[in-house]
Biopython code that builds the backbone (N, CA, C, O; Angstrom):
import numpy as np
from Bio.PDB.StructureBuilder import StructureBuilder

atoms = [
    (1, "UNK", "N", (0.816, -1.192, 0.000)),
    (1, "UNK", "CA", (0.000, 0.000, 0.000)),
    (1, "UNK", "C", (0.869, 1.270, 0.000)),
    (1, "UNK", "O", (0.577, 2.236, -0.705)),
    (2, "UNK", "N", (1.928, 1.247, 0.794)),
    (2, "UNK", "CA", (2.809, 2.408, 0.909)),
    (2, "UNK", "C", (3.411, 2.790, -0.454)),
    (2, "UNK", "O", (3.422, 3.966, -0.818)),
    (3, "UNK", "N", (3.903, 1.815, -1.191)),
    (3, "UNK", "CA", (4.531, 2.083, -2.485)),
    (3, "UNK", "C", (3.551, 2.681, -3.487)),
    (3, "UNK", "O", (3.944, 3.470, -4.347)),
    (4, "UNK", "N", (2.291, 2.314, -3.381)),
    (4, "UNK", "CA", (1.268, 2.823, -4.301)),
    (4, "UNK", "C", (0.898, 4.276, -3.997)),
    (4, "UNK", "O", (0.237, 4.930, -4.803)),
    (5, "UNK", "N", (1.319, 4.776, -2.847)),
    (5, "UNK", "CA", (0.948, 6.128, -2.428)),
    (5, "UNK", "C", (2.165, 6.996, -2.154)),
    (5, "UNK", "O", (2.210, 7.718, -1.157)),
    (6, "UNK", "N", (3.136, 6.925, -3.028)),
    (6, "UNK", "CA", (4.389, 7.660, -2.818)),
    (6, "UNK", "C", (4.180, 9.168, -2.702)),
    (6, "UNK", "O", (4.951, 9.840, -2.016)),
    (7, "UNK", "N", (3.158, 9.709, -3.354)),
    (7, "UNK", "CA", (2.921, 11.163, -3.298)),
    (7, "UNK", "C", (2.500, 11.638, -1.915)),
    (7, "UNK", "O", (2.630, 12.820, -1.594)),
    (8, "UNK", "N", (1.996, 10.721, -1.098)),
    (8, "UNK", "CA", (1.561, 11.116, 0.241)),
    (8, "UNK", "C", (2.625, 10.861, 1.302)),
    (8, "UNK", "O", (2.367, 11.033, 2.493)),
    (9, "UNK", "N", (3.818, 10.452, 0.877)),
    (9, "UNK", "CA", (4.906, 10.188, 1.815)),
    (9, "UNK", "C", (5.525, 11.504, 2.275)),
    (9, "UNK", "O", (5.778, 12.406, 1.477)),
    (10, "UNK", "N", (5.761, 11.590, 3.580)),
    (10, "UNK", "CA", (6.308, 12.841, 4.121)),
    (10, "UNK", "C", (7.805, 12.741, 4.352)),
    (10, "UNK", "O", (8.361, 11.664, 4.566)),
    (11, "UNK", "N", (8.441, 13.917, 4.301)),
    (11, "UNK", "CA", (9.878, 14.045, 4.543)),
    (11, "UNK", "C", (10.094, 14.893, 5.778)),
    (11, "UNK", "O", (9.222, 15.667, 6.175)),
    (12, "UNK", "N", (11.257, 14.744, 6.383)),
    (12, "UNK", "CA", (11.612, 15.573, 7.539)),
    (12, "UNK", "C", (11.569, 17.034, 7.104)),
    (12, "UNK", "O", (12.124, 17.406, 6.071)),
    (13, "UNK", "N", (10.906, 17.845, 7.903)),
    (13, "UNK", "CA", (10.793, 19.267, 7.603)),
    (13, "UNK", "C", (9.510, 19.649, 6.894)),
    (13, "UNK", "O", (9.199, 20.836, 6.798)),
    (14, "UNK", "N", (8.745, 18.672, 6.390)),
    (14, "UNK", "CA", (7.461, 18.998, 5.767)),
    (14, "UNK", "C", (6.526, 19.596, 6.803)),
    (14, "UNK", "O", (6.560, 19.215, 7.974)),
    (15, "UNK", "N", (5.698, 20.524, 6.376)),
    (15, "UNK", "CA", (4.680, 21.114, 7.243)),
    (15, "UNK", "C", (3.363, 20.441, 6.908)),
    (15, "UNK", "O", (2.939, 20.446, 5.752)),
    (16, "UNK", "N", (2.710, 19.861, 7.909)),
    (16, "UNK", "CA", (1.428, 19.193, 7.730)),
    (16, "UNK", "C", (0.331, 20.071, 8.317)),
    (16, "UNK", "O", (0.463, 20.590, 9.426)),
    (17, "UNK", "N", (-0.755, 20.232, 7.562)),
    (17, "UNK", "CA", (-1.875, 21.062, 8.014)),
    (17, "UNK", "C", (-3.163, 20.261, 7.863)),
    (17, "UNK", "O", (-3.443, 19.713, 6.797)),
    (18, "UNK", "N", (-3.936, 20.200, 8.931)),
    (18, "UNK", "CA", (-5.199, 19.474, 8.924)),
    (18, "UNK", "C", (-6.228, 20.269, 8.123)),
    (18, "UNK", "O", (-6.401, 21.468, 8.340)),
    (19, "UNK", "N", (-6.912, 19.594, 7.194)),
    (19, "UNK", "CA", (-7.906, 20.240, 6.339)),
    (19, "UNK", "C", (-9.343, 19.911, 6.726)),
    (19, "UNK", "O", (-10.264, 20.623, 6.326)),
    (20, "UNK", "N", (-9.547, 18.856, 7.490)),
    (20, "UNK", "CA", (-10.892, 18.412, 7.875)),
    (20, "UNK", "C", (-10.896, 18.124, 9.369)),
    (20, "UNK", "O", (-9.949, 17.540, 9.895)),
    (21, "UNK", "N", (-11.944, 18.527, 10.042)),
    (21, "UNK", "CA", (-12.039, 18.280, 11.479)),
    (21, "UNK", "C", (-11.368, 19.389, 12.262)),
    (21, "UNK", "O", (-11.952, 20.455, 12.459)),
    (22, "UNK", "N", (-10.167, 19.152, 12.702)),
    (22, "UNK", "CA", (-9.413, 20.147, 13.483)),
    (22, "UNK", "C", (-8.640, 21.048, 12.531)),
    (22, "UNK", "O", (-7.414, 21.142, 12.599)),
    (23, "UNK", "N", (-9.366, 21.700, 11.656)),
    (23, "UNK", "CA", (-8.815, 22.507, 10.566)),
    (23, "UNK", "C", (-7.782, 23.501, 11.074)),
    (23, "UNK", "O", (-7.999, 24.209, 12.058)),
    (24, "UNK", "N", (-6.649, 23.534, 10.374)),
    (24, "UNK", "CA", (-5.618, 24.507, 10.679)),
    (24, "UNK", "C", (-4.541, 24.031, 11.622)),
    (24, "UNK", "O", (-3.480, 24.650, 11.704)),
    (25, "UNK", "N", (-4.787, 22.932, 12.348)),
    (25, "UNK", "CA", (-3.722, 22.428, 13.212)),
    (25, "UNK", "C", (-2.557, 22.033, 12.333)),
    (25, "UNK", "O", (-2.745, 21.451, 11.265)),
    (26, "UNK", "N", (-1.363, 22.344, 12.776)),
    (26, "UNK", "CA", (-0.185, 22.119, 11.945)),
    (26, "UNK", "C", (0.932, 21.496, 12.756)),
    (26, "UNK", "O", (1.002, 21.639, 13.977)),
    (27, "UNK", "N", (1.805, 20.797, 12.040)),
    (27, "UNK", "CA", (2.969, 20.163, 12.658)),
    (27, "UNK", "C", (4.090, 20.102, 11.633)),
    (27, "UNK", "O", (3.858, 20.176, 10.426)),
    (28, "UNK", "N", (5.298, 19.967, 12.133)),
    (28, "UNK", "CA", (6.461, 19.788, 11.269)),
    (28, "UNK", "C", (6.925, 18.343, 11.443)),
    (28, "UNK", "O", (7.077, 17.871, 12.569)),
    (29, "UNK", "N", (7.150, 17.643, 10.334)),
    (29, "UNK", "CA", (7.569, 16.246, 10.370)),
    (29, "UNK", "C", (8.996, 16.141, 10.924)),
    (29, "UNK", "O", (9.908, 16.830, 10.466)),
    (30, "UNK", "N", (9.162, 15.278, 11.905)),
    (30, "UNK", "CA", (10.478, 15.007, 12.484)),
    (30, "UNK", "C", (11.011, 13.684, 11.934)),
    (30, "UNK", "O", (10.306, 12.968, 11.224)),
    (31, "UNK", "N", (12.246, 13.374, 12.266)),
    (31, "UNK", "CA", (12.880, 12.148, 11.778)),
    (31, "UNK", "C", (12.072, 10.907, 12.152)),
    (31, "UNK", "O", (12.056, 9.925, 11.410)),
    (32, "UNK", "N", (11.411, 10.954, 13.289)),
    (32, "UNK", "CA", (10.610, 9.820, 13.767)),
    (32, "UNK", "C", (9.504, 9.436, 12.776)),
    (32, "UNK", "O", (9.125, 8.267, 12.697)),
    (33, "UNK", "N", (8.985, 10.410, 12.023)),
    (33, "UNK", "CA", (7.858, 10.160, 11.120)),
    (33, "UNK", "C", (8.251, 10.185, 9.646)),
    (33, "UNK", "O", (7.382, 10.164, 8.775)),
    (34, "UNK", "N", (9.531, 10.227, 9.363)),
    (34, "UNK", "CA", (10.018, 10.209, 7.978)),
    (34, "UNK", "C", (9.467, 8.975, 7.265)),
    (34, "UNK", "O", (9.527, 7.862, 7.786)),
    (35, "UNK", "N", (8.929, 9.196, 6.060)),
    (35, "UNK", "CA", (8.444, 8.091, 5.248)),
    (35, "UNK", "C", (7.016, 7.666, 5.522)),
    (35, "UNK", "O", (6.486, 6.810, 4.814)),
    (36, "UNK", "N", (6.382, 8.238, 6.526)),
    (36, "UNK", "CA", (4.983, 7.906, 6.786)),
    (36, "UNK", "C", (4.139, 8.498, 5.671)),
    (36, "UNK", "O", (4.575, 9.402, 4.958)),
    (37, "UNK", "N", (2.926, 7.978, 5.531)),
    (37, "UNK", "CA", (1.980, 8.518, 4.556)),
    (37, "UNK", "C", (0.883, 9.280, 5.278)),
    (37, "UNK", "O", (0.514, 8.942, 6.403)),
    (38, "UNK", "N", (0.360, 10.323, 4.615)),
    (38, "UNK", "CA", (-0.743, 11.090, 5.185)),
    (38, "UNK", "C", (-1.996, 10.891, 4.347)),
    (38, "UNK", "O", (-1.926, 10.539, 3.170)),
    (39, "UNK", "N", (-3.136, 11.121, 4.972)),
    (39, "UNK", "CA", (-4.430, 11.006, 4.303)),
    (39, "UNK", "C", (-4.719, 12.270, 3.504)),
    (39, "UNK", "O", (-4.014, 13.271, 3.627)),
    (40, "UNK", "N", (-5.752, 12.212, 2.695)),
    (40, "UNK", "CA", (-6.153, 13.376, 1.891)),
    (40, "UNK", "C", (-6.630, 14.539, 2.743)),
    (40, "UNK", "O", (-6.720, 15.669, 2.262)),
    (41, "UNK", "N", (-6.931, 14.274, 3.988)),
    (41, "UNK", "CA", (-7.424, 15.325, 4.878)),
    (41, "UNK", "C", (-6.288, 16.149, 5.479)),
    (41, "UNK", "O", (-6.524, 17.027, 6.308)),
    (42, "UNK", "N", (-5.051, 15.862, 5.055)),
    (42, "UNK", "CA", (-3.880, 16.578, 5.548)),
    (42, "UNK", "C", (-3.108, 17.137, 4.349)),
    (42, "UNK", "O", (-2.780, 16.411, 3.410)),
    (43, "UNK", "N", (-2.829, 18.435, 4.404)),
    (43, "UNK", "CA", (-2.027, 19.065, 3.349)),
    (43, "UNK", "C", (-0.554, 18.964, 3.731)),
    (43, "UNK", "O", (-0.192, 19.071, 4.903)),
    (44, "UNK", "N", (0.287, 18.755, 2.720)),
    (44, "UNK", "CA", (1.728, 18.676, 2.933)),
    (44, "UNK", "C", (2.381, 19.858, 2.232)),
    (44, "UNK", "O", (2.217, 20.053, 1.028)),
    (45, "UNK", "N", (3.122, 20.640, 3.005)),
    (45, "UNK", "CA", (3.867, 21.755, 2.439)),
    (45, "UNK", "C", (5.354, 21.478, 2.583)),
    (45, "UNK", "O", (5.817, 21.059, 3.644)),
    (46, "UNK", "N", (6.086, 21.710, 1.528)),
    (46, "UNK", "CA", (7.526, 21.469, 1.541)),
    (46, "UNK", "C", (8.255, 22.800, 1.470)),
    (46, "UNK", "O", (7.972, 23.627, 0.603)),
    (47, "UNK", "N", (9.185, 23.000, 2.378)),
    (47, "UNK", "CA", (9.961, 24.240, 2.399)),
    (47, "UNK", "C", (11.424, 23.938, 2.077)),
    (47, "UNK", "O", (11.843, 22.780, 2.066)),
    (48, "UNK", "N", (12.176, 24.973, 1.822)),
    (48, "UNK", "CA", (13.591, 24.785, 1.511)),
    (48, "UNK", "C", (14.480, 24.971, 2.731)),
    (48, "UNK", "O", (15.642, 24.567, 2.726)),
    (49, "UNK", "N", (13.934, 25.582, 3.775)),
    (49, "UNK", "CA", (14.715, 25.855, 4.984)),
    (49, "UNK", "C", (13.949, 25.408, 6.224)),
    (49, "UNK", "O", (12.739, 25.620, 6.301)),
    (50, "UNK", "N", (14.624, 24.793, 7.198)),
    (50, "UNK", "CA", (13.967, 24.370, 8.436)),
    (50, "UNK", "C", (13.278, 25.514, 9.171)),
    (50, "UNK", "O", (12.208, 25.322, 9.749)),
    (51, "UNK", "N", (13.886, 26.715, 9.154)),
    (51, "UNK", "CA", (13.269, 27.854, 9.838)),
    (51, "UNK", "C", (11.940, 28.231, 9.191)),
    (51, "UNK", "O", (11.024, 28.680, 9.880)),
    (52, "UNK", "N", (11.825, 28.057, 7.884)),
    (52, "UNK", "CA", (10.561, 28.342, 7.193)),
    (52, "UNK", "C", (9.467, 27.388, 7.672)),
    (52, "UNK", "O", (8.329, 27.808, 7.881)),
    (53, "UNK", "N", (9.798, 26.124, 7.845)),
    (53, "UNK", "CA", (8.827, 25.137, 8.301)),
    (53, "UNK", "C", (8.320, 25.487, 9.697)),
    (53, "UNK", "O", (7.117, 25.433, 9.954)),
    (54, "UNK", "N", (9.224, 25.840, 10.589)),
    (54, "UNK", "CA", (8.832, 26.207, 11.956)),
    (54, "UNK", "C", (7.947, 27.445, 11.948)),
    (54, "UNK", "O", (6.956, 27.504, 12.676)),
    (55, "UNK", "N", (8.293, 28.430, 11.137)),
    (55, "UNK", "CA", (7.505, 29.650, 11.053)),
    (55, "UNK", "C", (6.108, 29.356, 10.500)),
    (55, "UNK", "O", (5.119, 29.874, 11.017)),
    (56, "UNK", "N", (6.020, 28.535, 9.461)),
    (56, "UNK", "CA", (4.716, 28.195, 8.883)),
    (56, "UNK", "C", (3.822, 27.477, 9.886)),
    (56, "UNK", "O", (2.623, 27.748, 9.952)),
    (57, "UNK", "N", (4.399, 26.559, 10.670)),
    (57, "UNK", "CA", (3.605, 25.851, 11.671)),
    (57, "UNK", "C", (3.003, 26.846, 12.656)),
    (57, "UNK", "O", (1.827, 26.739, 13.005)),
    (58, "UNK", "N", (3.789, 27.800, 13.100)),
    (58, "UNK", "CA", (3.271, 28.809, 14.029)),
    (58, "UNK", "C", (2.233, 29.699, 13.361)),
    (58, "UNK", "O", (1.225, 30.049, 13.975)),
    (59, "UNK", "N", (2.474, 30.063, 12.114)),
    (59, "UNK", "CA", (1.543, 30.931, 11.391)),
    (59, "UNK", "C", (0.197, 30.252, 11.204)),
    (59, "UNK", "O", (-0.843, 30.875, 11.419)),
    (60, "UNK", "N", (0.199, 28.979, 10.805)),
    (60, "UNK", "CA", (-1.070, 28.263, 10.622)),
    (60, "UNK", "C", (-1.850, 28.168, 11.922)),
    (60, "UNK", "O", (-3.081, 28.131, 11.898)),
    (61, "UNK", "N", (-1.163, 28.129, 13.049)),
    (61, "UNK", "CA", (-1.838, 28.043, 14.336)),
    (61, "UNK", "C", (-2.239, 29.378, 14.922)),
    (61, "UNK", "O", (-2.852, 29.424, 15.988)),
    (62, "UNK", "N", (-1.907, 30.459, 14.251)),
    (62, "UNK", "CA", (-2.202, 31.783, 14.791)),
    (62, "UNK", "C", (-3.677, 32.144, 14.627)),
    (62, "UNK", "O", (-4.370, 31.598, 13.769)),
    (63, "UNK", "N", (-4.137, 33.058, 15.451)),
    (63, "UNK", "CA", (-5.528, 33.503, 15.355)),
    (63, "UNK", "C", (-5.759, 34.274, 14.056)),
    (63, "UNK", "O", (-6.892, 34.358, 13.582)),
    (64, "UNK", "N", (-4.708, 34.832, 13.482)),
    (64, "UNK", "CA", (-4.842, 35.521, 12.206)),
    (64, "UNK", "C", (-5.330, 34.568, 11.123)),
    (64, "UNK", "O", (-6.163, 34.932, 10.292)),
    (65, "UNK", "N", (-4.810, 33.359, 11.139)),
    (65, "UNK", "CA", (-5.166, 32.366, 10.118)),
    (65, "UNK", "C", (-6.447, 31.627, 10.487)),
    (65, "UNK", "O", (-7.328, 31.452, 9.645)),
    (66, "UNK", "N", (-6.556, 31.192, 11.742)),
    (66, "UNK", "CA", (-7.689, 30.369, 12.154)),
    (66, "UNK", "C", (-8.962, 31.200, 12.366)),
    (66, "UNK", "O", (-10.071, 30.670, 12.296)),
    (67, "UNK", "N", (-8.799, 32.479, 12.621)),
    (67, "UNK", "CA", (-9.968, 33.321, 12.872)),
    (67, "UNK", "C", (-10.467, 33.208, 14.304)),
    (67, "UNK", "O", (-11.467, 33.832, 14.659)),
    (68, "UNK", "N", (-9.792, 32.431, 15.122)),
    (68, "UNK", "CA", (-10.211, 32.270, 16.527)),
    (68, "UNK", "C", (-10.005, 33.579, 17.265)),
    (68, "UNK", "O", (-9.054, 34.317, 17.008)),
    (69, "UNK", "N", (-10.904, 33.847, 18.173)),
    (69, "UNK", "CA", (-10.795, 35.066, 18.966)),
    (69, "UNK", "C", (-10.434, 34.729, 20.384)),
    (69, "UNK", "O", (-10.953, 33.776, 20.964)),
    (70, "UNK", "N", (-9.553, 35.507, 20.935)),
    (70, "UNK", "CA", (-9.147, 35.328, 22.321)),
    (70, "UNK", "C", (-10.031, 36.199, 23.191)),
    (70, "UNK", "O", (-10.170, 37.396, 22.941)),
    (71, "UNK", "N", (-10.633, 35.601, 24.213)),
    (71, "UNK", "CA", (-11.538, 36.338, 25.098)),
    (71, "UNK", "C", (-10.790, 37.228, 26.047)),
    (71, "UNK", "O", (-11.405, 37.918, 26.860)),
]
sb = StructureBuilder()
sb.init_structure("model")
sb.init_model(0)
sb.init_chain("A")
sb.init_seg("    ")
for serial, (resi, resn, name, xyz) in enumerate(atoms, 1):
    if name == "N":
        sb.init_residue(resn, " ", resi, " ")
    sb.init_atom(name, np.array(xyz, "f"), 0.0, 1.0, " ", f" {name:<3s}", serial, name[0])
structure = sb.get_structure()
């Protein structure tokens, strides 16, 4: 199954963003999860620099992006 879904395989440093359910939650792939596959409900973003990945994860979780309001 894994070989048939090579496009959904993640690399270290990829930014993953949830598209369904807990929309907007984001994570950066670590070495522990290298080579895992993600479902269609998760977007994979690839950056050229590790600092970009960390910044994107924080940005996706910000209230600016999610629209959440702090009381």
